[in-house]
matplotlib code that plots the C-alpha trace (Angstrom):
import matplotlib.pyplot as plt

x = [-17.8, -14.4, -13.6, -10.2, -8.5, -8.0, -4.2, -4.7, -5.7, -3.0, 0.0, 1.9, 5.5, 6.8, 9.9, 7.3, 6.4, 10.0, 11.0, 7.7, 8.5, 12.2, 11.2, 8.7, 11.0, 13.4, 10.8, 10.2, 6.7, 5.4, 4.1, 0.7, -2.4, -4.1, -0.9, -0.5, -4.1, -3.4, -0.2, -1.7, -4.8, -2.9, -0.4, -3.3, -5.2, -2.0, -3.0, -3.4, -6.7, -8.6, -9.3, -13.1, -11.6, -9.9, -12.6, -14.6, -12.4, -11.4, -14.8, -13.3, -10.7, -12.2, -11.6, -9.7, -7.2, -6.9, -5.7, -3.1, -1.9, -1.3, 0.3, 2.8, 3.3, 3.9, 6.7, 8.5, 8.9, 6.1, 3.4, 3.2, 0.4, -0.4, -3.4, -4.5, -6.1, -6.4, -9.9, -9.0, -5.4, -4.5, -2.5, 0.1, 3.2, 6.5, 8.5, 10.8, 8.3, 7.0, 8.4, 9.3, 6.3, 5.1, 1.3, -1.5, -3.8, -6.6, -7.9, -11.4, -12.5, -9.1, -8.2, -4.7, -3.4, -0.2, 2.1, 5.3, 6.9, 10.0, 13.6, 14.2, 11.4, 13.6, 17.1, 15.6, 13.7, 17.0, 19.8, 17.1, 16.6, 20.6, 21.6, 18.6, 20.0, 23.5, 23.0, 22.2, 24.9, 21.9, 22.3, 19.6, 18.5, 15.4, 12.6, 8.8, 6.5, 3.4, 1.4, -1.7, -4.7, -8.1, -8.5, -10.5, -13.9, -13.9, -12.9, -16.2, -18.3, -17.9, -17.0, -13.3, -14.1, -16.7, -13.7, -11.3, -13.7, -14.5, -11.3, -10.2, -13.0]
y = [4.3, 6.2, 9.3, 9.4, 12.6, 15.0, 15.9, 19.1, 17.6, 15.1, 16.2, 13.7, 14.2, 15.5, 12.9, 10.0, 11.4, 11.8, 8.3, 6.4, 8.7, 7.4, 3.7, 3.7, 5.0, 2.2, 0.1, 1.8, 3.5, 6.7, 8.0, 8.8, 10.4, 7.1, 5.6, 8.9, 8.8, 5.5, 6.2, 9.0, 6.9, 4.2, 6.8, 8.4, 5.4, 3.9, 0.5, -2.3, -1.6, -4.1, -3.5, -2.9, -0.2, 1.1, 1.3, 3.1, 5.7, 6.4, 5.8, 7.6, 4.9, 1.9, -1.1, -2.8, 0.3, 0.4, -3.5, -2.3, 0.6, -2.0, -4.8, -2.0, -0.1, -3.4, -4.3, -1.3, -1.9, 0.6, -1.5, -4.9, -7.1, -9.3, -12.0, -14.0, -15.7, -15.2, -13.6, -11.6, -9.7, -6.1, -3.6, -1.0, 1.0, -0.9, -0.3, 1.7, 4.5, 4.1, 1.9, -1.6, -3.7, -6.7, -7.8, -9.9, -11.9, -13.2, -16.2, -15.8, -12.6, -11.4, -8.8, -7.6, -5.7, -3.6, -4.5, -2.3, -4.7, -3.9, -3.4, -6.2, -8.6, -7.1, -8.1, -11.6, -12.1, -10.8, -13.3, -16.4, -15.0, -14.6, -18.1, -20.0, -17.7, -18.4, -22.2, -22.7, -19.8, -17.0, -13.2, -11.7, -8.2, -7.7, -10.0, -10.1, -11.9, -12.6, -14.1, -15.8, -16.5, -14.9, -11.7, -10.8, -10.3, -13.1, -15.2, -13.1, -14.0, -17.8, -17.8, -18.4, -21.5, -22.5, -21.7, -23.8, -26.8, -26.5, -26.4, -30.0, -31.9]
z = [15.9, 16.6, 14.7, 13.4, 14.1, 11.2, 9.8, 12.0, 15.6, 14.8, 13.1, 10.8, 11.1, 7.8, 8.5, 8.7, 4.7, 3.9, 4.7, 3.2, 0.1, 0.0, 0.7, -1.8, -4.6, -3.6, -4.6, -7.8, -6.5, -5.9, -3.0, -4.8, -2.8, -1.9, -0.6, 1.5, 2.9, 3.9, 6.0, 7.5, 8.5, 10.1, 11.6, 13.4, 14.3, 16.4, 16.4, 13.6, 11.1, 9.6, 5.6, 6.5, 9.2, 6.6, 3.8, 6.7, 7.1, 3.6, 2.2, -1.3, -1.7, -3.7, -1.5, -4.5, -4.7, -0.8, -1.3, -3.8, -2.1, 1.7, -0.8, -2.3, 1.1, 3.0, -0.4, 0.5, 3.8, 5.2, 6.0, 8.1, 7.5, 11.2, 11.0, 13.8, 11.0, 7.5, 7.4, 10.3, 8.8, 10.3, 8.7, 10.8, 10.0, 10.5, 13.2, 11.2, 11.0, 15.0, 17.9, 18.7, 20.1, 19.9, 19.4, 21.2, 18.9, 19.9, 17.6, 18.5, 17.5, 15.4, 17.8, 17.8, 20.9, 20.8, 23.6, 24.6, 27.0, 29.6, 28.8, 31.0, 28.6, 25.5, 26.9, 27.9, 24.3, 22.6, 24.2, 23.5, 20.0, 19.8, 21.0, 18.9, 15.5, 16.6, 16.8, 13.3, 12.0, 11.5, 11.5, 13.4, 11.9, 14.1, 15.9, 16.4, 18.5, 17.9, 21.3, 20.0, 22.8, 23.6, 24.4, 27.9, 26.1, 24.1, 27.6, 29.3, 26.1, 26.6, 22.7, 23.5, 25.4, 22.4, 19.5, 21.4, 21.8, 17.9, 17.0, 19.2, 16.8]

ax = plt.figure().add_subplot(projection="3d")
ax.plot(x, y, z, "-o")
ax.set_aspect("equal")
plt.show()
């Protein structure tokens, strides 16, 4: 199991907690110890985490409480839910807390891979999104690109071809 660095090993920026507290207050929520632990974990992990992974790292928080915390944090704009399949939901801090990035989502195993594309790629995507939105008189405030497919591990193991064949039947 990968160990999560402690707060002293990976300092959590005080600005992060200040921002989370403000967002929660706007949603009429308090920044409780349980929510703070969730934010610190997601920040320390640096990748989208499943509820099982969260439970492994925060065994003192009951799973039902963890789900409620995630729902509240998501509602306040602190956490984003990502799903390749419903049974493979992952959670991460929103880009307001981190940096702009996209995801590659494996539909076989549920792995979520964060990718930060080049500036040129982002300009191309932004132009395409603006063009699509402009045709519908839609004002774009941001975008997210989630690409679905099969990760290298599933391709190498052959599980991706089995999953693809099952999906076509």
